[in-house]
N, C-alpha and C positions, 0 to 999 in steps of 0.2 A: 474036848470041844463042847462049848455051851450050845443050848438049843438055838439060841439067836444066831451063832456063827454058823451052825449047821443049816439053818433056814437060808442064810445069805449064800452059802456054798451052793446049795441046791439051786437057788435063784440064778446065781452067776453061771452055773453049769447049763442051765436051760437057755440062758442068753447066748452062751458060746455056741450051742447047738443051733440056735435061731440065726445067728450070724452067718452060717454057711448058706441057709435059705435066702437070706437078704442079699448076701454077696453075689449069688447066682441069679437074682431077679433082675430083669431088665430095667433100664432107666424109666421106661414107660410105666412099669409095674410100681416103682418106688413113687413116681409122680401120682399114680392112681391112689396109693396109700395116703399121701400127704393130702390130696383133694378130699379124700373121704374123712380124714381127721378134721379138716376145716369145716366140712358139712356137719360132722357130728358135734363139734364144739358149738356151731351156730344152733343146732337143734336142742342142745343141752344147756344153753346160756342161762336159763333160769335156775337150773340145778347147780351150775357153777357159781352163780352169784350167791345162792343160799349157802353153799359149802364155805364160800369165802367169808360170808357174814359171820359164821361160827368162829373162824380165825380171827376176824377183827375184833369180835366182842372178847375173846380170850386175851388178845393183845392189849385191849383197853384195861381189862382186869389186872393184867400183869404189869401195867404201868410202862409199856413201850413208848419210846418218844414219838412225837408227831411225825417226824421224818421216816422212822421205822414203819409206822403204820401206813404212811403214804406208799412206801415200797411194797407193802403187803397187799394193798387194796386192788380189787379186781372190779372196777365199776364197769358201766355199760360201755363206755368209750374204750377203756383198755381191753375188754373182752373182744370188742369190734376189731380193734387194732391187731390183737393177737391172732384172730381169725385171718384177717387180711394179710398179716405177715406170712402165715402158712401158705396162703395162696400165692403170694409173691415169690415164695421160694420154688414152687412148681415152675414159674417162668424163668427161673435162673439157669444158666448153662451148667449141665452136669459135667463136672471135672473127671468123673470115673472113666477110665479107658483112654483118656487124653494121652497122646504120644508127645512127650515133651522133648525128646531127642531121638534121633535115629542115625545110624552110621554103618558102615561095612568094615569088618575087620580085615587084616591082611590076608586071611585065609578064605575069605568069601562069606563067612558067617554074618548074616544080616542082624544087627542089634537094634532094640528099641527100649526106651526107658518110658514106662507107662504108669500113669496114676492109678492106684487101687485103693479100696478101703483100708482103714487101719485094723478094724476088727470090732472088738468090745471096748467101749470107753465108759469108764466110770466117772461120773460128774457129781461133785458135791458142791452145793451152793446154799445160800442163805436168803431167806425172807421172800423175794419176788417170785410168786408162782408163775408168771409169764414165762420165766426162764425154762420151766418144764416143757412147754410147747416150743419155744424158740430153739432150745438146744436139741429137743427131741426130733423135730423136723429137719434140722440141719444135718444131724447124724444120719437119719433115714435116707435123706436125699443122696448122701454119699456112700450109702451101702453099709453104714456102721450101726451097730447095736448099742443104744445107750443104756446104761444102768444108772439110775438116778437116785440121788439121796438129797432131798430138799430139806430145809430148816423146819424145826418143830412149829415155828409160827405159822407156817403155811401148810401144815400137815393135811387138814381136811380139803383145802383146795386142790393140793397136788394129787391126793387120792381120787377126787373127782375127775380131774384132767386125765390122769393115767387110764382110769376106767374107759373114757371115751376114746382115747388113743389105741388101747388094746382092742376094743371092739371094732375099731376101724380096720385094724390089721387083719383080724379074722374075717371080716366081711369081704376083703379083697383076696383072701386065699393065702394069707401069710400067718406064721405063728404069732400068737399073742405076744410072745416073749421078745419079739423084735424091739419092744421097748418095755423096760422093767423099772420098777420103783422099789426101793428098800422100805418095807412096811413097818418101820419102828422109828421112834424119836430118841432112842437109847444112843448116847454119844459113843458107846462102845461099838457101835456098828460101823463107824468110820475106820478105826484101825482093823476091824474085821475084814471090811472091803479091801483095804490095802494089802491084806495077805492073800488075796485071790488072784495072784499072778499067773496062776494056772488057766484062768478064764478071762481075765480083764487084761488087755493089752496096753492101756493107757489111762492114766488118772488126770482128771482136770478139777482142781479145787478152786471155787470162786467164793472169796469172802475175806474175813479179817485174819489178823496175824495168827491167832490161836488155831484157826481152822487149817491154814496153809502150813503151819509148823507141824501139827499133827500128822497131816498127810505125808509131808516130806520125811519125817522121821519114821514112819511105819511102812511106806510104800515099797513093794518089792518090784514095781513096774516103773517105767518112765513117767514122769509128772511134768505137766505144763502148768505152771502157776499163774492164776489170774488174781494177782495180789491187790492190795488197797491202793487207791488212787490219791496220792498226795500231789495234786496238780498245782502248777504255778503259773501266774500271769506276771510277767516283768514289764513295768512301764518305764521305757527309756526316756532319757532326757530329751530326745527329739520326737517324742510321741505327739500325736494330735490328741489333745486331752479329752475332747468330747467323745472321739472314738474309743478312747481308753476307758472312759466311764461306762459307755454301752456295752463293751466287751466284758468288763469285769462284772457288771450287774448280771449279764447274761450268763456268764460262767458260773457265778455263784448261785444265782437265785432262780434260773429257769427250772431246774430240778435239782435241789441241793443234796438229795439222798442218794445219788449215784456216783460211780467211781470216777467219772470224768468231769465232776464239778470242781470248781476252783476251791483250793483249800488255803493257799497262802499267796498273798499279793506282795510283790516286791516292787518298790518304787525308787527311782533314781533320786539321790539326795538333791540333785540340782533342780528338780521341779517339785519336790515334796511339799514345800510350803504353799506353792500355788495350786497344787493338784489335790491334796488330801483333804481339806475342809469340805469341798464340794462333793468329793468322792465318798467320804464317810457319810455325809448327809444322805446322799442317794441310796446308800446301802442301808442306812437305819430307816428310811422310808419304807423299805421293803422287809422290815424286821430283822435285819442281819445285826448280830452282835459282833463288833470289830474288836479284836484283841491285838495289841501291838506292843513293840518295844519301846524303850525310852525316846529314841530319835522319832519314832512315829508319833508318839504322844506330843512331843514338842513341836513338830510340823503341823499336827493337826489342831494345835491350840486347845487340847483337852487331855485329860488323864484317862488313857485306855487301860482296860484290865490286861494283865499279862497273858500270853498264850499258854495253853496247857502244855504244849511242846511243839516244836516246828516240824516234827514228823508224825504229827497227829492227823488222822483222817476223820474229820468231824461228822461228815454225812448229814449236816444240819445247817441252819442259818447262822452259822458261826464262821468267822474268817480271821485268819491270822495275817497281820500286816507287819513288814519289816522295811525299813528304809536301807538302801544299799549304796555303796560307793560308785557303782558303775556295773557294766555288763559282767566284767571278770568276777566281781563280787556276788552278782546275782547267780552266775553259773556255779560258782563255789557252794553257794548255799543250796542250790538244787541238787548238786552231786552229794552233799553231806547229808541232807534231810529228806530228799525226794525218794519216790518209789519207781522212778523211771516209766512213768506212765504217759503223762502229757504235760507239755509246756507251751507257753505262748509268749512271744514278744510283741509289744506295740511301739512301733517306731515309723517315722517317715524315712529313715536313713536305710536305703537298700544294702549298702555295704555292711552296716552293722547287723541287719537282718540276716544277710547271707552268712555272716560269720556265727551268729547264734544258731541258725538252723544246722550248720556243720558241726558245731562244737558240742551241742547239748546231746547227751547220750540217753534219749528216752524213746519209747516206742513210737510216739507221735510228737512232733513239734510243728508250731504253727507261727505264722506271721500275720499280726492284725486280723485275728480270727478267734472266736470263743473256743475254750477247751471242750465244750460240749459236742463239737463236731468230730471228736475221737470216738467214732461209733460205726459199727459195721453197716447199719442202714444208711447212715450219712455218706459212707464211702462207696455206697452202691453195691455192697456185698450181700443185701438182703438181711434177714435176721442173723445176728452173730451168735456164736457159742460163748463169747466172752472177749475180754481184752488181756492178751498175755503180756506179762512184764518180763518173760524169760528172754534169753538170747539164743534161741534155737530156730528151727524152721518157721516156727509160728510165733510172731511177735506183733503186739498191737491187736486191733480187732480181728478175730478169727472167723473167717468165712469158709465157703465150701473148699477151696483149694488147701486150706491149712487142715482140713480133716481128712486128707488124703496122705498116703505114703506112696512108694513107688516100687516097682520091681523091674528087673531087666528080662527081656524076652529075646532069645536068640533063635534064629532059623538057619539050619545049615543043611548040607546034603551028604552027610557021612564024614565030615571032617574029624580027624583025631590029632591030638597034640603030640609033637616029637619031644 
């Protein structure tokens, strides 16, 4: 075993021990911890900004894209939002201990199905340092101990954030290890974490294909994938075209470097010639490079560059554009190239919309609304742990309930089985 793997093993072992203390802590104590984290972040905002500046300077020197640098930045507004997000979690209903079902057996034993923490959750993510706080406080709220491994681009920022959060834990009388951070940028740390099934109960990778594939191949514990978001907007023949332009621009441009941003626009051939020239002009005004197929170029009246691939998540001001023959063709495209994240239809036809919402197999589907609403905060969940593209108990934006499992509790008076 390498020195690095031994370090990770010891860290995970301490996290597992700390999880017992956190699981036995009251909801009030966990809220006290999160409040103290928010206070600590506020007091250390200058230190956090300075650490983030080191990451930003390194990112620029290493030639990261503007979109990646935007994901990395912790400006004053984002730090304030991060702190408020933590405080908002305090006010959310604690699902731990909730009885989701109760009944009596034929022999008089009283049964209950009760929400409980999962335990220790390993979370691997890229770029955005605010995930450190968002994921951390959601885990702590639900009695789970997070073991975090952020991207190398945000290493200085994440170290500063973890220091504040661990100090808050000690201040309220809990072990510092109720939140832990893997202190290395070595890529071998990821498969090493995946071998810690003795201590880590669940892995949640958030990032690109390479990261997800590495975790799935090496993990010895269950994995909930927060995969890339190849999100679509389909503009139906009966769409309100002004509405469609507004939704498309918002879906692509409001924040292009996130997983619920639009990556491929599908336009019905019946309205393509009418819709696309103004749509493309509106996108170009906002700096978007539109890449399309031959039919899209013909309808737009200009030669568009070809897409890199229909399954590409650009996370940038780049948009794929395809003209489709109708809704069936649009859905076929989504099934073939999408990531089952978020899809939207723009139409005035309720019957068509209802069919689309029923047929499309993605974690979130919308009618006449931006893909950017596929978000835990927008759903009213508070800060989210991420957006799951798996088909298990956690699908779509993961809030507090998705961070719990359950156990059965039976109360008897001496019953024995015959």
